[in-house]
N, CA, C and O of each residue as an XYZ file, in Angstrom:
984
protein
N      91.813    103.060     40.055
C      90.843    104.036     39.532
C      90.598    105.090     40.594
O      90.404    104.763     41.764
N      90.604    106.315     40.206
C      90.417    107.449     41.106
C      88.981    107.943     41.018
O      88.468    108.203     39.929
N      88.324    108.072     42.197
C      86.936    108.564     42.254
C      86.952    110.025     42.599
O      87.727    110.480     43.440
N      86.042    110.787     41.903
C      85.903    112.217     42.142
C      84.454    112.499     42.541
O      83.527    112.146     41.812
N      84.258    113.142     43.709
C      82.931    113.429     44.234
C      82.466    114.767     43.742
O      83.203    115.753     43.761
N      81.211    114.787     43.294
C      80.583    116.012     42.799
C      79.339    116.270     43.623
O      78.836    115.335     44.246
N      78.803    117.514     43.664
C      77.572    117.805     44.422
C      76.394    116.992     43.909
O      76.322    116.639     42.732
N      75.443    116.695     44.850
C      74.266    115.888     44.509
C      73.373    116.602     43.532
O      72.775    115.953     42.673
N      73.251    117.933     43.625
C      72.407    118.693     42.699
C      72.906    118.539     41.281
O      72.117    118.416     40.344
N      74.220    118.547     41.124
C      74.776    118.369     39.778
C      74.480    116.988     39.247
O      74.204    116.813     38.060
N      74.539    115.988     40.144
C      74.258    114.619     39.700
C      72.822    114.489     39.264
O      72.554    113.892     38.222
N      71.842    115.053     40.062
C      70.428    114.964     39.689
C      70.181    115.663     38.374
O      69.381    115.185     37.570
N      70.847    116.788     38.128
C      70.666    117.512     36.872
C      71.155    116.675     35.705
O      70.553    116.656     34.632
N      72.253    115.989     35.939
C      72.791    115.144     34.878
C      71.885    113.980     34.596
O      71.697    113.595     33.442
N      71.299    113.394     35.679
C      70.415    112.239     35.482
C      69.176    112.642     34.723
O      68.753    111.957     33.792
N      68.571    113.802     35.140
C      67.334    114.242     34.473
C      67.593    114.537     33.002
O      66.788    114.167     32.147
N      68.698    115.193     32.698
C      69.001    115.507     31.299
C      69.266    114.253     30.503
O      68.953    114.196     29.314
N      69.845    113.236     31.144
C      70.121    111.975     30.440
C      68.841    111.226     30.150
O      68.707    110.619     29.087
N      67.839    111.258     31.130
C      66.594    110.534     30.908
C      65.767    111.182     29.827
O      64.960    110.510     29.186
N      65.945    112.474     29.604
C      65.168    113.138     28.559
C      65.739    112.886     27.181
O      65.086    113.180     26.179
N      66.936    112.352     27.112
C      67.547    112.035     25.801
C      66.968    110.749     25.258
O      66.297    110.034     26.003
N      67.192    110.416     23.996
C      66.701    109.159     23.385
C      67.279    107.961     24.093
O      68.365    108.027     24.670
N      66.536    106.843     24.047
C      66.906    105.644     24.776
C      68.253    105.117     24.342
O      69.021    104.638     25.176
N      68.570    105.193     23.019
C      69.827    104.643     22.572
C      71.002    105.484     22.992
O      72.135    105.004     22.961
N      70.770    106.767     23.396
C      71.886    107.624     23.797
C      72.122    107.569     25.276
O      73.108    108.131     25.751
N      71.229    106.894     26.060
C      71.364    106.874     27.510
C      72.397    105.816     27.873
O      72.145    104.613     27.810
N      73.567    106.313     28.255
C      74.616    105.416     28.711
C      75.223    105.947     29.989
O      76.352    105.589     30.326
N      74.479    106.826     30.738
C      74.895    107.343     32.041
C      76.268    107.969     31.949
O      77.193    107.590     32.668
N      76.388    108.940     31.047
C      77.639    109.681     30.953
C      78.719    108.972     30.186
O      79.877    109.385     30.243
N      78.378    107.891     29.449
C      79.343    107.147     28.656
C      80.534    106.732     29.514
O      81.693    106.823     29.111
N      80.178    106.256     30.757
C      81.260    105.759     31.596
C      81.922    106.814     32.432
O      82.826    106.508     33.210
N      81.482    108.097     32.290
C      82.109    109.151     33.082
C      81.335    109.454     34.354
O      81.874    110.122     35.237
N      80.073    108.986     34.491
C      79.245    109.319     35.662
C      79.664    108.495     36.878
O      80.051    107.332     36.765
N      79.575    109.135     38.038
C      79.886    108.450     39.294
C      78.627    107.788     39.863
O      78.687    106.644     40.315
N      77.441    108.521     39.845
C      76.167    107.996     40.338
C      75.077    108.316     39.338
O      75.118    109.333     38.646
N      74.088    107.413     39.278
C      72.941    107.639     38.405
C      71.663    107.366     39.210
O      71.645    106.493     40.078
N      70.592    108.124     38.912
C      69.310    108.000     39.609
C      68.196    107.823     38.588
O      68.273    108.349     37.478
N      67.170    107.086     38.964
C      65.981    106.942     38.147
C      64.741    107.305     38.961
O      64.718    107.094     40.173
N      63.732    107.838     38.323
C      62.501    108.262     38.971
C      61.548    107.074     39.102
O      61.172    106.465     38.100
N      61.153    106.741     40.347
C      60.240    105.630     40.614
C      59.003    106.173     41.333
O      59.059    107.189     42.025
N      57.902    105.474     41.149
C      56.612    105.856     41.757
C      56.181    104.759     42.715
O      56.074    103.593     42.336
N      55.933    105.148     43.971
C      55.451    104.188     44.975
C      53.925    104.252     45.020
O      53.369    105.351     45.031
N      53.238    103.127     45.047
C      51.767    103.134     45.062
C      51.216    103.501     46.454
O      51.938    103.480     47.452
N      49.925    103.835     46.487
C      49.245    104.087     47.757
C      49.180    102.801     48.570
O      48.998    101.713     48.023
N      49.333    102.943     49.900
C      49.293    101.801     50.802
C      47.958    101.835     51.554
O      47.617    102.832     52.191
N      47.214    100.736     51.470
C      45.911    100.644     52.137
C      45.947     99.508     53.168
O      46.764     98.590     53.088
N      45.035     99.607     54.133
C      44.837     98.536     55.097
C      43.340     98.339     55.297
O      42.543     99.238     55.026
N      42.974     97.179     55.764
C      41.566     96.854     55.994
C      41.247     97.086     57.473
O      41.901     96.531     58.356
N      40.230     97.917     57.728
C      39.826     98.263     59.097
C      38.381     97.809     59.301
O      37.501     98.091     58.488
N      38.165     97.108     60.392
C      36.810     96.664     60.746
C      36.191     97.699     61.670
O      36.756     98.010     62.718
N      35.046     98.231     61.297
C      34.362     99.264     62.073
C      32.961     98.796     62.459
O      32.248     98.206     61.648
N      32.570     99.070     63.726
C      31.206     98.704     64.124
C      30.188     99.660     63.496
O      30.421    100.867     63.433
N      29.073     99.120     63.036
C      28.000     99.926     62.457
C      26.680     99.501     63.092
O      26.529     98.368     63.548
N      25.743    100.419     63.113
C      24.416    100.146     63.666
C      23.529     99.602     62.545
O      23.205    100.309     61.591
N      23.148     98.336     62.683
C      22.250     97.737     61.694
C      20.805     98.134     61.961
O      20.029     98.356     61.031
N      20.458     98.219     63.222
C      19.102     98.651     63.608
C      19.243     99.518     64.852
O      19.863     99.078     65.821
N      18.691    100.738     64.867
C      18.870    101.626     66.023
C      18.090    101.125     67.238
O      17.170    100.314     67.128
N      18.495    101.640     68.397
C      17.765    101.328     69.623
C      16.346    101.888     69.541
O      16.106    102.922     68.917
N      15.431    101.201     70.169
C      14.039    101.638     70.099
C      13.338    101.341     71.422
O      13.759    100.491     72.207
N      12.271    102.066     71.626
C      11.440    101.858     72.806
C      10.114    101.238     72.392
O       9.480    101.669     71.429
N       9.714    100.229     73.131
C       8.485     99.503     72.810
C       7.553     99.533     74.017
O       7.955     99.198     75.131
N       6.301     99.939     73.787
C       5.309    100.012     74.853
C       4.594     98.661     74.937
O       3.970     98.208     73.977
N       4.703     98.031     76.109
C       4.090     96.724     76.346
C       2.894     96.924     77.277
O       3.048     97.428     78.389
N       1.722     96.535     76.829
C       0.494     96.683     77.615
C       0.154     95.363     78.288
O       0.232     94.303     77.667
N      -0.224     95.431     79.565
C      -0.642     94.252     80.319
C      -2.079     94.462     80.782
O      -2.369     95.484     81.404
N      -2.990     93.529     80.502
C      -4.392     93.700     80.905
C      -4.550     93.566     82.426
O      -3.691     93.024     83.121
N      -5.648     94.066     82.893
C      -5.949     93.978     84.315
C      -6.299     92.546     84.700
O      -6.853     91.793     83.899
N      -5.965     92.181     85.941
C      -6.298     90.859     86.481
C      -7.484     91.043     87.429
O      -7.381     91.756     88.427
N      -8.609     90.397     87.113
C      -9.849     90.549     87.880
C     -10.220     89.204     88.503
O     -10.181     88.162     87.848
N     -10.582     89.256     89.793
C     -11.043     88.052     90.510
C     -12.414     88.329     91.132
O     -12.858     89.475     91.200
N     -13.066     87.276     91.577
C     -14.388     87.392     92.202
C     -14.240     87.222     93.706
O     -13.632     86.260     94.174
N     -14.803     88.168     94.461
C     -14.727     88.123     95.914
C     -16.141     88.135     96.500
O     -17.016     88.869     96.040
N     -16.339     87.309     97.518
C     -17.627     87.241     98.207
C     -17.573     88.175     99.407
O     -16.753     87.999    100.308
N     -18.464     89.183     99.409
C     -18.504     90.159    100.489
C     -19.773     89.993    101.324
O     -20.824     89.566    100.847
N     -19.615     90.349    102.569
C     -20.753     90.363    103.478
C     -21.323     91.776    103.473
O     -20.609     92.732    103.775
N     -22.611     91.918    103.130
C     -23.229     93.227    103.017
C     -24.395     93.304    103.995
O     -24.981     92.296    104.388
N     -24.709     94.547    104.370
C     -25.807     94.790    105.311
C     -27.107     94.915    104.516
O     -27.239     95.788    103.658
N     -28.037     94.057    104.804
C     -29.362     94.150    104.173
C     -30.295     95.053    104.972
O     -31.087     95.803    104.401
N     -30.194     94.976    106.303
C     -30.975     95.849    107.188
C     -30.009     96.460    108.196
O     -29.435     95.730    109.004
N     -29.814     97.771    108.172
C     -28.852     98.370    109.099
C     -29.338     98.297    110.533
O     -30.536     98.229    110.807
N     -28.353     98.315    111.459
C     -28.699     98.341    112.873
C     -29.217     99.719    113.261
O     -28.983    100.698    112.552
N     -29.912     99.794    114.372
C     -30.480    101.065    114.818
C     -30.441    101.134    116.339
O     -30.378    100.117    117.029
N     -30.480    102.367    116.839
C     -30.477    102.606    118.268
C     -31.850    103.138    118.703
O     -32.461    103.955    118.013
N     -32.316    102.659    119.853
C     -33.546    103.154    120.471
C     -33.120    104.015    121.653
O     -32.515    103.511    122.600
N     -33.437    105.340    121.606
C     -32.945    106.292    122.603
C     -34.029    106.663    123.614
O     -35.209    106.762    123.277
N     -33.583    106.874    124.912
C     -34.448    107.340    125.982
C     -33.751    108.521    126.654
O     -32.615    108.390    127.109
N     -34.426    109.679    126.719
C     -33.852    110.890    127.266
C     -33.919    110.884    128.791
O     -34.971    110.591    129.359
N     -32.792    111.207    129.472
C     -32.708    111.370    130.931
C     -32.359    112.820    131.184
O     -31.288    113.254    130.758
N     -33.234    113.629    131.880
C     -32.960    115.065    132.074
C     -31.761    115.301    132.983
O     -31.348    114.422    133.739
N     -31.208    116.521    132.891
C     -30.059    116.903    133.705
C     -30.494    117.211    135.124
O     -31.669    117.461    135.391
N     -29.487    117.187    136.066
C     -29.730    117.511    137.458
C     -28.910    118.743    137.824
O     -27.803    118.939    137.321
N     -29.485    119.596    138.734
C     -28.841    120.867    139.096
C     -28.701    120.973    140.615
O     -29.388    120.275    141.361
N     -27.790    121.867    141.070
C     -27.574    122.138    142.482
C     -26.977    123.514    142.670
O     -26.654    124.195    141.697
N     -26.821    123.942    143.962
C     -26.272    125.255    144.277
C     -24.866    125.080    144.852
O     -24.644    124.236    145.720
N     -23.918    125.884    144.358
C     -22.529    125.830    144.826
C     -22.066    127.242    145.108
O     -22.613    128.205    144.571
N     -21.039    127.364    145.965
C     -20.387    128.636    146.241
C     -19.014    128.635    145.579
O     -18.301    127.632    145.550
N     -18.681    129.808    145.051
C     -17.371    129.931    144.428
C     -16.912    131.370    144.513
O     -17.724    132.289    144.629
N     -15.631    131.555    144.457
C     -15.030    132.882    144.529
C     -14.905    133.451    143.122
O     -14.425    132.796    142.197
N     -15.358    134.705    142.996
C     -15.270    135.385    141.711
C     -14.384    136.616    141.879
O     -14.292    137.161    142.979
N     -13.753    137.044    140.842
C     -12.849    138.186    140.873
C     -13.657    139.464    140.764
O     -14.358    139.697    139.779
N     -13.546    140.293    141.801
C     -14.184    141.606    141.759
C     -13.267    142.605    141.076
O     -13.684    143.343    140.184
N     -12.014    142.617    141.507
C     -11.001    143.483    140.884
C      -9.820    142.604    140.482
O      -9.220    141.971    141.351
N      -9.470    142.543    139.219
C      -8.358    141.676    138.818
C      -7.019    142.201    139.328
O      -6.874    143.380    139.653
N      -6.055    141.301    139.389
C      -4.701    141.686    139.792
C      -4.113    142.647    138.768
O      -4.396    142.575    137.572
N      -3.272    143.559    139.292
C      -2.664    144.556    138.409
C      -1.242    144.847    138.858
O      -0.772    144.334    139.874
N      -0.574    145.678    138.080
C       0.804    146.067    138.371
C       0.860    147.584    138.401
O       0.438    148.244    137.451
N       1.397    148.156    139.525
C       1.578    149.601    139.659
C       3.061    149.919    139.554
O       3.900    149.154    140.029
N       3.382    151.044    138.934
C       4.778    151.436    138.720
C       5.083    152.695    139.538
O       4.315    153.657    139.508
N       6.224    152.688    140.282
C       6.712    153.841    141.049
C       8.013    154.317    140.415
O       8.872    153.507    140.065
N       8.160    155.645    140.268
C       9.353    156.215    139.626
C      10.381    156.563    140.681
O      10.068    157.284    141.629
N      11.609    156.065    140.539
C      12.734    156.373    141.421
C      13.590    157.404    140.701
O      14.092    157.120    139.613
N      13.777    158.613    141.281
C      14.545    159.645    140.572
C      16.009    159.261    140.418
O      16.528    158.400    141.129
N      16.656    159.925    139.472
C      18.072    159.676    139.225
C      18.909    160.213    140.370
O      18.485    161.122    141.083
N      20.106    159.649    140.550
C      21.034    160.053    141.601
C      22.263    160.704    140.969
O      22.796    160.220    139.972
N      22.703    161.819    141.574
C      23.843    162.571    141.054
C      24.870    162.786    142.170
O      24.554    162.637    143.350
N      26.106    163.139    141.785
C      27.144    163.534    142.738
C      28.102    164.489    142.048
O      28.226    164.505    140.824
N      28.793    165.304    142.891
C      29.731    166.307    142.375
C      31.148    165.753    142.474
O      31.562    165.265    143.526
N      31.902    165.835    141.349
C      33.290    165.368    141.325
C      34.184    166.524    140.933
O      33.775    167.445    140.226
N      35.450    166.450    141.421
C      36.472    167.452    141.086
C      37.470    166.786    140.149
O      37.855    165.632    140.336
N      37.873    167.538    139.146
C      38.878    167.031    138.215
C      39.742    168.171    137.725
O      39.316    169.326    137.691
N      40.940    167.838    137.354
C      41.923    168.824    136.881
C      41.857    168.890    135.364
O      41.947    167.866    134.687
N      41.696    170.117    134.822
C      41.628    170.301    133.378
C      42.788    171.186    132.950
O      43.270    172.001    133.737
N      43.231    171.037    131.731
C      44.344    171.815    131.175
C      43.780    173.097    130.583
O      42.976    173.065    129.652
N      44.220    174.243    131.144
C      43.791    175.546    130.620
C      44.661    175.929    129.440
O      44.169    176.440    128.434
N      45.977    175.675    129.568
C      46.909    175.996    128.488
C      47.914    174.858    128.399
O      48.540    174.500    129.397
N      48.071    174.288    127.208
C      48.957    173.153    127.032
C      50.411    173.561    127.198
O      50.780    174.717    126.993
N      51.243    172.568    127.582
C      52.673    172.837    127.720
C      53.278    173.186    126.362
O      52.770    172.761    125.324
N      54.370    173.963    126.371
C      55.017    174.372    125.123
C      56.448    174.839    125.375
O      57.048    174.566    126.414
N      56.960    175.545    124.391
C      58.331    176.057    124.476
C      58.326    177.554    124.117
O      57.449    178.045    123.406
N      59.365    178.268    124.652
C      59.580    179.668    124.268
C      61.084    179.922    124.173
O      61.896    179.228    124.783
N      61.412    180.912    123.410
C      62.835    181.270    123.227
C      63.164    182.463    124.133
O      62.435    183.453    124.189
N      64.316    182.323    124.855
C      64.752    183.367    125.790
C      66.140    183.884    125.369
O      67.075    183.099    125.208
N      66.264    185.213    125.192
C      67.546    185.835    124.744
C      68.324    186.300    125.969
O      67.772    186.919    126.879
N      69.639    185.983    125.974
C      70.524    186.376    127.065
C      71.812    186.992    126.510
O      72.306    186.582    125.459
N      72.345    187.977    127.227
C      73.627    188.632    126.861
C      74.505    188.602    128.111
O      74.098    189.106    129.158
N      75.712    188.017    128.019
C      76.600    187.929    129.182
C      77.440    189.203    129.332
O      77.230    190.180    128.614
N      78.406    189.182    130.284
C      79.219    190.352    130.576
C      80.116    190.740    129.424
O      80.501    191.899    129.269
N      80.439    189.748    128.625
C      81.345    190.015    127.505
C      80.588    190.433    126.254
O      81.195    190.659    125.208
N      79.282    190.536    126.353
C      78.487    190.961    125.200
C      78.099    189.841    124.267
O      77.603    190.092    123.169
N      78.324    188.566    124.698
C      77.927    187.443    123.849
C      76.434    187.190    124.004
O      75.907    187.135    125.115
N      75.775    187.041    122.878
C      74.314    186.890    122.833
C      73.964    185.425    122.568
O      74.494    184.801    121.649
N      73.066    184.894    123.386
C      72.603    183.510    123.220
C      71.082    183.473    123.226
O      70.428    184.339    123.808
N      70.504    182.413    122.541
C      69.069    182.151    122.521
C      68.840    180.757    123.102
O      69.437    179.785    122.640
N      67.989    180.661    124.101
C      67.729    179.383    124.768
C      66.253    179.002    124.598
O      65.355    179.836    124.714
N      66.041    177.726    124.321
C      64.681    177.188    124.199
C      64.240    176.729    125.568
O      64.811    175.789    126.121
N      63.206    177.395    126.140
C      62.781    177.158    127.508
C      61.454    176.392    127.478
O      60.541    176.761    126.739
N      61.345    175.311    128.291
C      60.108    174.546    128.410
C      59.130    175.309    129.277
O      59.447    175.684    130.406
N      57.918    175.543    128.737
C      56.868    176.242    129.477
C      55.873    175.181    129.941
O      55.250    174.543    129.092
N      55.691    174.961    131.236
C      54.781    173.908    131.696
C      53.322    174.256    131.392
O      52.971    175.415    131.176
N      52.478    173.205    131.383
C      51.054    173.412    131.138
C      50.411    174.117    132.314
O      50.854    173.971    133.453
N      49.361    174.886    132.038
C      48.592    175.597    133.057
C      47.308    174.816    133.285
O      46.536    174.637    132.343
N      47.051    174.345    134.494
C      45.860    173.556    134.837
C      45.097    174.243    135.958
O      45.587    175.153    136.625
N      43.843    173.750    136.133
C      43.037    174.222    137.258
C      42.034    173.135    137.618
O      41.678    172.297    136.790
N      41.594    173.163    138.849
C      40.618    172.199    139.348
C      39.210    172.742    139.148
O      38.918    173.888    139.489
N      38.337    171.899    138.590
C      36.949    172.289    138.358
C      36.041    171.226    138.955
O      36.434    170.068    139.103
N      34.835    171.627    139.293
C      33.822    170.720    139.806
C      32.703    170.557    138.773
O      32.328    171.506    138.085
N      32.175    169.316    138.681
C      31.042    169.084    137.801
C      30.180    167.975    138.391
O      30.653    167.118    139.138
N      28.912    168.020    138.034
C      27.930    167.068    138.558
C      27.725    165.944    137.538
O      27.461    166.204    136.364
N      27.850    164.681    137.999
C      27.676    163.526    137.122
C      26.550    162.660    137.663
O      26.261    162.667    138.860
N      25.928    161.924    136.772
C      24.823    161.032    137.147
C      25.389    159.690    137.600
O      26.126    159.031    136.867
N      25.033    159.299    138.817
C      25.494    158.028    139.365
C      24.552    156.895    138.974
O      25.007    155.812    138.605
N      23.247    157.132    139.050
C      22.246    156.111    138.715
C      21.107    156.798    137.978
O      20.637    157.846    138.422
N      20.641    156.224    136.839
C      19.548    156.854    136.101
C      18.208    156.653    136.800
O      18.065    155.787    137.663
N      17.249    157.451    136.420
C      15.896    157.302    136.948
C      15.311    155.978    136.470
O      15.500    155.594    135.316
N      14.601    155.279    137.354
C      14.025    153.978    137.021
C      12.580    153.910    137.471
O      12.105    154.713    138.274
N      11.886    152.893    136.906
C      10.500    152.624    137.301
C      10.455    151.257    137.953
O      10.933    150.278    137.380
N       9.878    151.179    139.161
C       9.776    149.925    139.887
C       8.340    149.439    139.834
O       7.401    150.194    140.085
N       8.184    148.149    139.498
C       6.846    147.547    139.413
C       6.441    146.981    140.760
O       7.233    146.331    141.443
N       5.202    147.237    141.129
C       4.638    146.713    142.361
C       3.349    145.964    142.016
O       2.448    146.521    141.389
N       3.269    144.689    142.434
C       2.103    143.863    142.126
C       0.962    144.189    143.087
O       1.158    144.233    144.301
N      -0.239    144.419    142.533
C      -1.457    144.667    143.322
C      -2.310    143.413    143.218
O      -2.751    143.089    142.115
N      -2.569    142.681    144.310
C      -3.307    141.418    144.218
C      -4.767    141.646    143.822
O      -5.313    142.735    143.993
N      -5.378    140.592    143.291
C      -6.787    140.656    142.901
C      -7.689    140.614    144.134
O      -7.307    140.111    145.191
N      -8.907    141.160    143.966
C      -9.912    141.173    145.024
C     -11.004    140.180    144.640
O     -11.566    140.266    143.548
N     -11.316    139.208    145.564
C     -12.292    138.157    145.296
C     -13.527    138.334    146.206
O     -13.466    138.985    147.249
N     -14.651    137.725    145.766
C     -15.899    137.725    146.533
C     -16.578    136.374    146.337
O     -16.602    135.841    145.227
N     -17.131    135.820    147.423
C     -17.797    134.518    147.368
C     -19.256    134.714    146.983
O     -19.954    135.531    147.583
N     -19.723    133.961    145.979
C     -21.097    134.047    145.497
C     -21.677    132.649    145.411
O     -20.938    131.672    145.284
N     -23.029    132.545    145.480
C     -23.739    131.281    145.321
C     -24.299    131.226    143.902
O     -24.810    132.216    143.380
N     -24.192    130.063    143.299
C     -24.584    129.929    141.900
C     -25.164    128.545    141.678
O     -24.691    127.552    142.232
N     -26.216    128.503    140.842
C     -26.820    127.224    140.475
C     -26.042    126.633    139.311
O     -25.843    127.284    138.285
N     -25.611    125.402    139.481
C     -24.819    124.738    138.450
C     -25.419    123.371    138.153
O     -26.216    122.835    138.922
N     -25.018    122.839    137.034
C     -25.485    121.524    136.623
C     -24.602    120.468    137.272
O     -23.387    120.440    137.075
N     -25.248    119.589    138.060
C     -24.484    118.539    138.728
C     -24.378    117.278    137.887
O     -23.426    116.512    138.032
N     -25.334    117.061    137.021
C     -25.297    115.889    136.143
C     -25.931    116.284    134.822
O     -27.045    116.808    134.822
N     -25.264    116.054    133.692
C     -25.839    116.462    132.417
C     -26.963    115.535    131.981
O     -27.123    114.423    132.486
N     -27.725    116.028    131.036
C     -28.768    115.194    130.444
C     -28.120    114.069    129.671
O     -27.101    114.271    129.010
N     -28.687    112.913    129.748
C     -28.132    111.733    129.087
C     -29.185    111.042    128.255
O     -30.384    111.280    128.395
N     -28.700    110.183    127.386
C     -29.572    109.385    126.530
C     -29.198    107.929    126.737
O     -28.043    107.545    126.553
N     -30.143    107.148    127.108
C     -29.940    105.705    127.258
C     -30.384    105.043    125.962
O     -31.529    105.184    125.534
N     -29.460    104.322    125.349
C     -29.743    103.718    124.044
C     -29.655    102.208    124.133
O     -28.829    101.643    124.850
N     -30.556    101.566    123.361
C     -30.504    100.115    123.173
C     -30.305     99.845    121.687
O     -30.950    100.461    120.839
N     -29.417     98.931    121.389
C     -29.014     98.715    119.998
C     -29.692     97.491    119.417
O     -29.721     96.428    120.039
N     -30.252     97.650    118.188
C     -30.836     96.548    117.421
C     -29.821     96.187    116.348
O     -29.558     97.013    115.474
N     -29.233     94.983    116.370
C     -28.174     94.648    115.413
C     -28.703     94.558    113.985
O     -29.888     94.303    113.771
N     -27.803     94.771    112.993
C     -28.219     94.694    111.594
C     -28.319     93.249    111.105
O     -27.901     92.303    111.772
N     -28.904     93.127    109.886
C     -28.979     91.833    109.200
C     -28.045     91.860    108.005
O     -27.883     92.886    107.344
N     -27.417     90.682    107.731
C     -26.391     90.602    106.692
C     -26.765     89.570    105.642
O     -27.609     88.704    105.872
N     -26.111     89.678    104.465
C     -26.221     88.701    103.380
C     -24.878     88.691    102.647
O     -24.036     89.552    102.903
N     -24.663     87.732    101.741
C     -23.398     87.586    101.031
C     -23.618     87.758     99.542
O     -24.552     87.177     98.988
N     -22.772     88.551     98.874
C     -22.850     88.798     97.430
C     -21.459     88.632     96.831
O     -20.443     88.848     97.492
N     -21.447     88.231     95.521
C     -20.190     88.092     94.782
C     -19.912     89.380     94.014
O     -20.790     89.895     93.320
N     -18.668     89.910     94.139
C     -18.278     91.145     93.468
C     -16.940     90.952     92.750
O     -16.039     90.285     93.259
N     -16.825     91.556     91.541
C     -15.517     91.501     90.867
C     -14.531     92.458     91.547
O     -14.880     93.576     91.926
N     -13.300     91.984     91.687
C     -12.243     92.767     92.341
C     -11.019     92.777     91.431
O     -10.583     91.738     90.936
N     -10.479     93.963     91.226
C      -9.269     94.098     90.405
C      -8.068     93.751     91.278
O      -7.709     94.487     92.198
N      -7.451     92.594     90.959
C      -6.262     92.177     91.704
C      -5.042     92.984     91.256
O      -4.224     93.414     92.069
N      -4.949     93.173     89.958
C      -3.853     93.976     89.428
C      -4.393     94.833     88.292
O      -4.915     94.291     87.318
N      -4.282     96.163     88.388
C      -4.846     97.014     87.327
C      -4.050     96.891     86.033
O      -2.898     96.457     86.013
N      -4.724     97.296     84.946
C      -4.034     97.308     83.652
C      -2.878     98.314     83.704
O      -2.971     99.357     84.352
N      -1.813     97.982     83.020
C      -0.630     98.849     83.054
C       0.084     98.804     81.721
O      -0.129     97.909     80.902
N       0.923     99.778     81.530
C       1.781     99.851     80.349
C       3.211    100.113     80.806
O       3.447    100.923     81.702
N       4.141     99.436     80.199
C       5.552     99.625     80.517
C       6.337     99.836     79.222
O       5.977     99.317     78.165
N       7.380    100.584     79.328
C       8.239    100.885     78.188
C       9.486    100.014     78.278
O      10.227    100.066     79.259
N       9.707     99.207     77.233
C      10.877     98.327     77.164
C      11.851     98.919     76.148
O      11.480     99.199     75.008
N      13.068     99.101     76.562
C      14.106     99.654     75.677
C      14.837     98.510     74.997
O      15.498     97.704     75.651
N      14.710     98.447     73.674
C      15.414     97.435     72.885
C      16.772     97.988     72.472
O      16.834     99.075     71.897
N      17.861     97.272     72.749
C      19.184     97.798     72.382
C      19.379     97.772     70.863
O      18.691     97.020     70.172
N      20.283     98.561     70.345
C      20.544     98.558     68.907
C      21.206     97.260     68.460
O      21.878     96.585     69.239
N      20.999     96.923     67.170
C      21.634     95.752     66.567
C      22.904     96.232     65.875
O      22.854     97.070     64.975
N      24.041     95.691     66.305
C      25.336     96.136     65.804
C      25.909     95.107     64.835
O      25.618     93.914     64.920
N      26.721     95.597     63.926
C      27.436     94.770     62.976
C      28.831     95.313     62.732
O      29.211     96.344     63.288
N      29.581     94.627     61.911
C      30.962     95.031     61.612
C      31.103     95.165     60.090
O      30.695     94.280     59.338
N      31.678     96.271     59.660
C      31.917     96.542     58.242
C      33.418     96.723     58.027
O      34.073     97.482     58.742
N      33.951     96.016     57.036
C      35.367     96.170     56.715
C      35.528     97.217     55.617
O      34.828     97.175     54.606
N      36.455     98.162     55.821
C      36.711     99.243     54.876
C      38.191     99.340     54.577
O      39.039     99.044     55.418
N      38.477     99.760     53.365
C      39.854    100.014     52.958
C      40.212    101.445     53.343
O      39.568    102.400     52.909
N      41.253    101.575     54.167
C      41.673    102.883     54.674
C      43.074    103.175     54.148
O      43.969    102.333     54.227
N      43.250    104.386     53.608
C      44.556    104.805     53.101
C      45.512    105.026     54.254
O      45.262    105.856     55.128
N      46.622    104.273     54.256
C      47.630    104.409     55.306
C      48.727    105.366     54.882
O      49.172    106.196     55.674
N      49.170    105.254     53.622
C      50.256    106.117     53.145
C      49.980    106.477     51.686
O      49.711    105.607     50.857
N      50.050    107.753     51.395
C      49.826    108.239     50.041
C      51.053    107.940     49.180
O      52.187    108.206     49.580
N      50.804    107.377     47.981
C      51.918    107.115     47.073
C      52.528    108.407     46.529
O      51.851    109.428     46.414
N      53.813    108.344     46.197
C      54.490    109.529     45.671
C      55.577    109.115     44.687
O      55.805    107.926     44.460
N      56.228    110.089     44.117
C      57.343    109.865     43.172
C      58.622    110.353     43.814
O      58.639    111.390     44.476
N      59.716    109.586     43.613
C      61.008    109.962     44.176
C      62.124    109.436     43.268
O      61.917    108.579     42.409
N      63.306    109.988     43.499
C      64.490    109.568     42.748
C      65.237    108.485     43.507
O      65.525    108.632     44.695
N      65.556    107.370     42.797
C      66.229    106.222     43.411
C      67.526    105.946     42.651
O      67.588    105.945     41.422
N      68.538    105.716     43.454
C      69.851    105.442     42.845
C      69.812    104.121     42.081
O      69.271    103.128     42.566
N      70.407    104.121     40.847
C      70.401    102.916     40.005
C      71.512    101.983     40.431
O      72.399    102.352     41.201
N      71.445    100.739     39.906
C      72.484     99.740     40.216
C      73.768    100.059     39.431
O      73.776    100.877     38.512
N      74.804     99.406     39.817
C      76.094     99.668     39.186
C      76.125     99.251     37.707
O      76.958     99.758     36.956
N      75.253     98.352     37.276
C      75.291     97.873     35.884
C      74.901     98.945     34.910
O      75.146     98.800     33.712
N      74.283    100.054     35.390
C      73.867    101.102     34.471
C      75.056    101.845     33.879
O      75.006    102.298     32.735
N      76.107    101.967     34.645
C      77.193    102.766     34.081
C      78.480    101.970     33.999
O      79.553    102.556     34.140
N      78.429    100.639     33.774
C      79.604     99.833     33.467
C      79.890     99.926     31.975
O      80.845     99.319     31.491
């Protein structure tokens, strides 16, 4: 048996036209067809995915704690202590001391500036060039570029060697001895102390003050299973078995 290959487009056209014919006439080319195709539909493909979900969100809870109070026995003053004072007058005497009649000072003397005369050479006319024309015995004419040296001269000028300055001279202070009455011993107070009297009382004391704290409760998590589409179903042409066109 000799097989003849035809284009796939022609085969699909033949298959579609054959499927549109009545069922009793479908014989896949009455034995003349090389390949036959049928249209099949593939269903959607799903998978089960477990996803975490929040059953109860996280929350903050304020927890209050009462103050802790205890009783403490304190020693208190019922009669305060006191001082009995006795005044002692001051004592005086005569002393000699040096006092400033004229305070120390600073005097300034001016030193004039110093100058000197220097000689230096200055350029009166800068060096340059000039053209010189010459004619020889044979009447040939030439032009020569001649170097002209610079013209200088010596000049004198006065320059400052040291600027004028001011020199400071210290003038010492002038002192004089004087007699003066001074306090040799200050007035004093002699005190005698009368101690206080004490008693004991019970007082409430806060050992720990009342407080509030914020407690963060974590969220309650769970798992939910969902059907997720993995592949969308479609329709396609599938080659039939050989029994279709025997």
